[in-house]
C-alpha positions as CSV (number, residue, x, y, z in Angstrom):
1,X,65.1,100.4,92.6
2,X,69.0,101.0,92.3
3,X,71.2,100.2,95.3
4,X,75.1,101.4,95.2
5,X,77.7,99.9,97.6
6,X,78.9,103.0,99.4
7,X,82.3,102.6,101.6
8,X,83.3,105.4,103.7
9,X,86.6,106.0,105.5
10,X,87.3,108.1,108.5
11,X,90.1,108.4,111.4
12,X,90.1,106.8,114.8
13,X,91.3,108.4,117.8
14,X,94.6,108.2,117.1
15,X,94.5,109.8,113.7
16,X,94.8,106.4,111.8
17,X,92.7,105.5,108.8
18,X,89.7,103.2,109.1
19,X,86.8,102.2,107.4
20,X,83.6,103.8,109.2
21,X,81.0,102.2,107.1
22,X,80.6,99.9,104.1
23,X,76.7,99.6,103.1
24,X,74.0,99.7,100.1
25,X,72.5,103.0,99.7
26,X,69.0,102.5,98.0
27,X,67.8,105.0,95.2
28,X,64.6,107.2,96.1
29,X,61.9,107.7,93.2
30,X,61.0,111.2,92.4
31,X,57.1,111.6,93.2
32,X,56.5,113.6,90.3
33,X,58.3,111.4,88.0
34,X,58.0,108.1,89.5
35,X,60.0,106.2,86.8
36,X,63.2,108.6,87.6
37,X,65.2,107.9,90.6
38,X,68.1,109.4,92.6
39,X,70.6,107.9,94.8
40,X,72.2,110.2,97.4
41,X,75.7,108.9,97.9
42,X,77.3,111.7,100.2
43,X,77.4,115.5,100.5
44,X,78.1,118.4,102.5
45,X,77.2,122.1,102.8
46,X,80.6,123.1,104.0
47,X,84.3,122.3,103.4
48,X,85.4,119.2,105.3
49,X,87.8,119.4,108.2
50,X,90.5,116.5,108.8
51,X,90.9,114.2,110.9
52,X,87.1,113.2,111.1
53,X,85.5,110.3,112.2
54,X,83.7,109.9,108.7
55,X,80.1,110.4,109.9
56,X,78.0,111.6,107.2
57,X,77.4,115.4,106.8
58,X,73.8,116.8,107.6
59,X,72.2,118.7,104.8
60,X,68.4,119.5,103.9
61,X,68.6,121.2,100.4
62,X,68.7,119.0,97.4
63,X,71.2,121.5,95.8
64,X,74.6,122.3,97.4
65,X,75.4,126.0,98.5
66,X,78.4,127.6,97.9
67,X,81.0,125.6,99.5
68,X,79.2,122.5,99.5
69,X,78.7,119.4,97.2
70,X,76.4,116.5,96.7
71,X,77.6,113.2,95.1
72,X,74.8,111.0,93.5
73,X,73.4,109.0,90.8
74,X,70.5,109.7,88.9
75,X,68.4,107.5,86.2
76,X,66.9,108.8,83.3
77,X,64.2,106.4,82.1
78,X,63.0,106.4,78.6
79,X,60.6,109.2,77.6
80,X,57.9,106.5,76.9
81,X,58.0,105.8,80.7
82,X,57.5,109.1,81.7
83,X,54.1,110.1,83.0
84,X,52.2,113.1,82.2
85,X,53.0,116.5,84.0
86,X,53.0,116.2,87.8
87,X,50.0,117.2,89.9
88,X,50.4,119.3,93.0
89,X,50.3,116.0,95.5
90,X,53.3,114.7,93.7
91,X,55.1,118.2,93.7
92,X,54.5,118.5,97.3
93,X,55.9,114.9,97.7
94,X,58.8,115.7,95.7
95,X,59.7,118.7,97.6
96,X,59.5,116.8,100.8
97,X,62.0,114.1,99.4
98,X,64.2,116.7,97.7
99,X,64.1,120.1,99.1
100,X,64.6,123.0,96.4
101,X,64.5,120.7,93.3
102,X,61.0,121.8,92.4
103,X,62.1,125.4,92.7
104,X,64.5,125.0,89.9
105,X,62.0,124.1,87.3
106,X,60.3,126.2,84.5
107,X,56.7,125.9,84.8
108,X,56.2,126.5,81.4
109,X,58.6,124.0,79.9
110,X,58.3,120.3,81.6
111,X,61.7,119.2,82.9
112,X,63.6,122.4,82.0
113,X,65.4,123.7,85.0
114,X,68.6,125.6,86.3
115,X,70.4,125.3,89.5
116,X,73.3,127.6,91.0
117,X,75.8,124.8,90.8
118,X,78.4,123.3,88.6
119,X,77.5,119.5,87.9
120,X,80.5,117.0,86.7
121,X,78.7,114.4,85.5
122,X,79.6,110.7,84.1
123,X,77.4,108.6,82.2
124,X,77.5,105.3,83.5
125,X,75.2,103.2,81.1
126,X,72.8,103.9,78.4
127,X,72.4,107.1,76.5
128,X,70.3,110.3,77.1
129,X,70.2,113.9,75.8
130,X,70.6,117.1,77.4
131,X,68.6,119.7,76.0
132,X,69.3,123.3,76.4
133,X,66.9,126.4,76.7
134,X,68.5,127.7,73.1
135,X,67.2,124.3,71.6
136,X,70.7,122.9,71.3
137,X,70.6,119.1,72.1
138,X,73.5,117.1,73.4
139,X,73.5,113.3,73.2
140,X,75.3,111.7,75.8
141,X,76.4,107.8,75.9
142,X,78.2,105.5,78.3
143,X,81.8,106.8,79.1
144,X,80.9,110.4,78.3
145,X,81.5,113.0,80.8
146,X,79.4,116.3,81.1
147,X,79.8,119.5,82.8
148,X,76.7,121.4,83.6
149,X,77.6,125.1,84.4
150,X,74.5,126.4,85.8
151,X,72.7,126.3,82.5
152,X,68.8,126.1,81.8
153,X,68.6,122.3,80.7
154,X,66.2,119.4,80.6
155,X,66.9,115.9,80.6
156,X,65.4,113.5,77.8
157,X,65.8,109.8,76.9
158,X,64.3,109.2,73.3
159,X,65.9,105.6,73.3
160,X,65.0,102.3,74.6
161,X,66.9,101.9,77.8
162,X,67.5,103.6,81.1
163,X,70.4,106.1,81.4
164,X,72.3,106.3,84.4
165,X,74.7,109.2,85.4
166,X,76.8,109.7,88.4
167,X,78.1,113.0,89.2
168,X,79.1,115.7,91.8
169,X,77.1,118.8,91.9
170,X,79.1,121.7,93.5
171,X,77.5,124.8,94.8
172,X,78.4,128.1,92.6
173,X,77.6,131.8,92.7
174,X,74.8,132.6,90.2
175,X,73.8,136.1,88.8
176,X,70.9,134.4,87.3
177,X,67.6,133.3,88.8
178,X,67.2,129.8,89.6
């Protein structure tokens, strides 16, 4: 399981900058894809107001609404490590840990999903492929950036190493069904 150090700043009662927390944040495996994990680093459902105390914002849904964002890291393991399509129990567990994530998937095409977000991503290590519903495949490697603009896509990893991606998911307006 991946852990990432997260340092958060805020303001004291006089408005001076302070470190509010310095801790390791652990990844959470996706029950329907147990070799895949997500590390929630930070997020909010609304625009921040300052000065603030640096306390984490409370949010429930996996994807951010309009005006909100999520900061996370996710790992895409080699395809050979992915289990068969999930059973109903795993889907239920996935929904409990990542509310709204399961709703974005196309039940006819494993892994294919779309959210009402703009995802600004950076490949930290490894390689993977983002496959679009048009059939186009984009190979991404460590150091690449990728902006996913509310498109139907699936993450694939035909390589031998896990791909780790860090990014910000920003809530956006959509005229498409998600």
